[in-house]
LOFIBA-477326 format. One line per field, with one value per residue (C-alpha): chain; y, x, z. Coordinates in steps of 0.1 Angstrom, whole numbers, m for minus. Each point is the difference from the previous one (the first is absolute). Example, Ala and Ser with C-alpha at 12.3 -4.5 7.8 and 13.67 -1.06 7.14 Angstrom:
BEGIN
unit <- [A, A]
north <- [m45, 34]
east <- [123, 14]
up <- [78, m7]
END
This chain:
BEGIN
unit <- [A, A, A, A, A, A, A, A, A, A, A, A, A, A, A, A, A, A, A, A, A, A, A, A, A, A, A, A, A, A, A, A, A, A, A, A, A, A, A, A, A, A, A, A, A, A, A, A, A, A, A, A, A, A, A, A, A, A, A, A, A, A, A, A, A, A, A, A, A, A, A, A, A, A, A, A, A, A, A, A, A, A, A, A, A, A, A, A, A, A, A, A, A, A, A, A, A, A, A, A, A, A, A, A, A, A, A, A, A, A, A, A, A, A, A, A, A, A, A, A]
north <- [753, 7, m30, 16, 0, m38, m2, 28, 9, 1, 12, m5, m3, m31, m21, 5, m14, m28, 7, m24, m20, 16, 33, m15, m11, 36, 6, m36, m7, 17, 4, m32, m21, m28, m3, m34, 17, 24, m28, m18, 31, 5, m36, 5, 31, m18, m29, 24, m18, 21, 4, m21, 26, m11, 24, 9, 26, m9, 26, m13, 10, 17, 24, 32, 7, 24, 3, 34, 13, m14, 15, 34, m1, m3, m37, m15, m35, m13, 7, m29, m20, 3, 7, m15, 16, m20, m33, m28, m8, 17, m14, 8, 27, 8, m19, 11, 0, 28, m2, 4, 30, 17, m3, 27, 19, 4, 20, 21, 6, m11, m14, m20, 5, m4, m35, 13, 17, m34, m24, m1]
east <- [1030, m36, m22, m9, 37, m4, m38, m13, m37, m8, m33, m27, 15, m18, 31, 36, 24, 25, 33, 19, 25, 28, m10, 0, 36, 11, 2, 2, 32, 15, m28, m8, 17, 6, m37, m13, m31, 22, 23, m30, m11, 35, 0, m34, 14, 31, m21, m27, m27, m30, m6, m27, m17, m27, m29, m6, m28, m31, m27, m34, m10, m32, 21, 14, 34, 27, 34, 3, m30, 14, 34, m15, m19, 33, m3, 35, 8, 8, m35, m14, 32, 18, 37, 10, 35, 9, m14, 14, m35, m33, m28, m37, m2, m37, m30, m12, m36, m25, 8, 37, m5, m25, 24, 20, m28, m23, 24, 9, m36, 6, m30, m13, m37, 1, 1, 8, 32, 17, m24, m10]
up <- [1516, m11, m9, m33, m10, m7, m2, m23, m2, m37, m15, 9, 35, 12, 5, 10, m25, 4, m18, m22, 20, m20, 15, 36, m6, m9, 38, 13, m18, 30, 25, 21, m26, 25, 9, m12, m16, m19, m11, m14, m19, m14, m12, m17, m18, m12, m13, m13, 19, 11, 38, 15, 22, 23, 3, 37, m3, m20, m3, m13, m35, 13, 21, m15, 14, m12, 15, m16, 20, 32, m6, m9, 33, 18, 8, 5, m15, 35, 12, m20, m8, 33, 5, m34, 1, 30, m12, m21, m15, m4, 22, 2, 27, 0, m13, m35, 12, 6, 37, m7, m23, 24, 28, m18, m17, 30, 22, m30, m10, m35, m21, 29, m8, m37, m15, m35, 14, m1, m18, m37]
END
């Protein structure tokens, strides 16, 4: 299953979306229904409580970042977020620092000598 199936990239493309819990349960009524995390989500849906998601990745406000641009360049979600499909929870895979970003950008020769490429 593609990440964008559950996490759409709406305009302007900066962020990936998080679907309503009821949408998650469309599949999870039968898929991994015995998983404790899925049971917790199902209970939240039944009680009409919002999910309490914990932000894992925080990009500083002075950095311009677009998921859409990275996806258009062929970057796969796993390259930054790790093997999410095989995990029970998302974890910070790479530091959201200049050094972390350059570790990927330098070998690909992408905007490495232009501060304005990423910074406002």
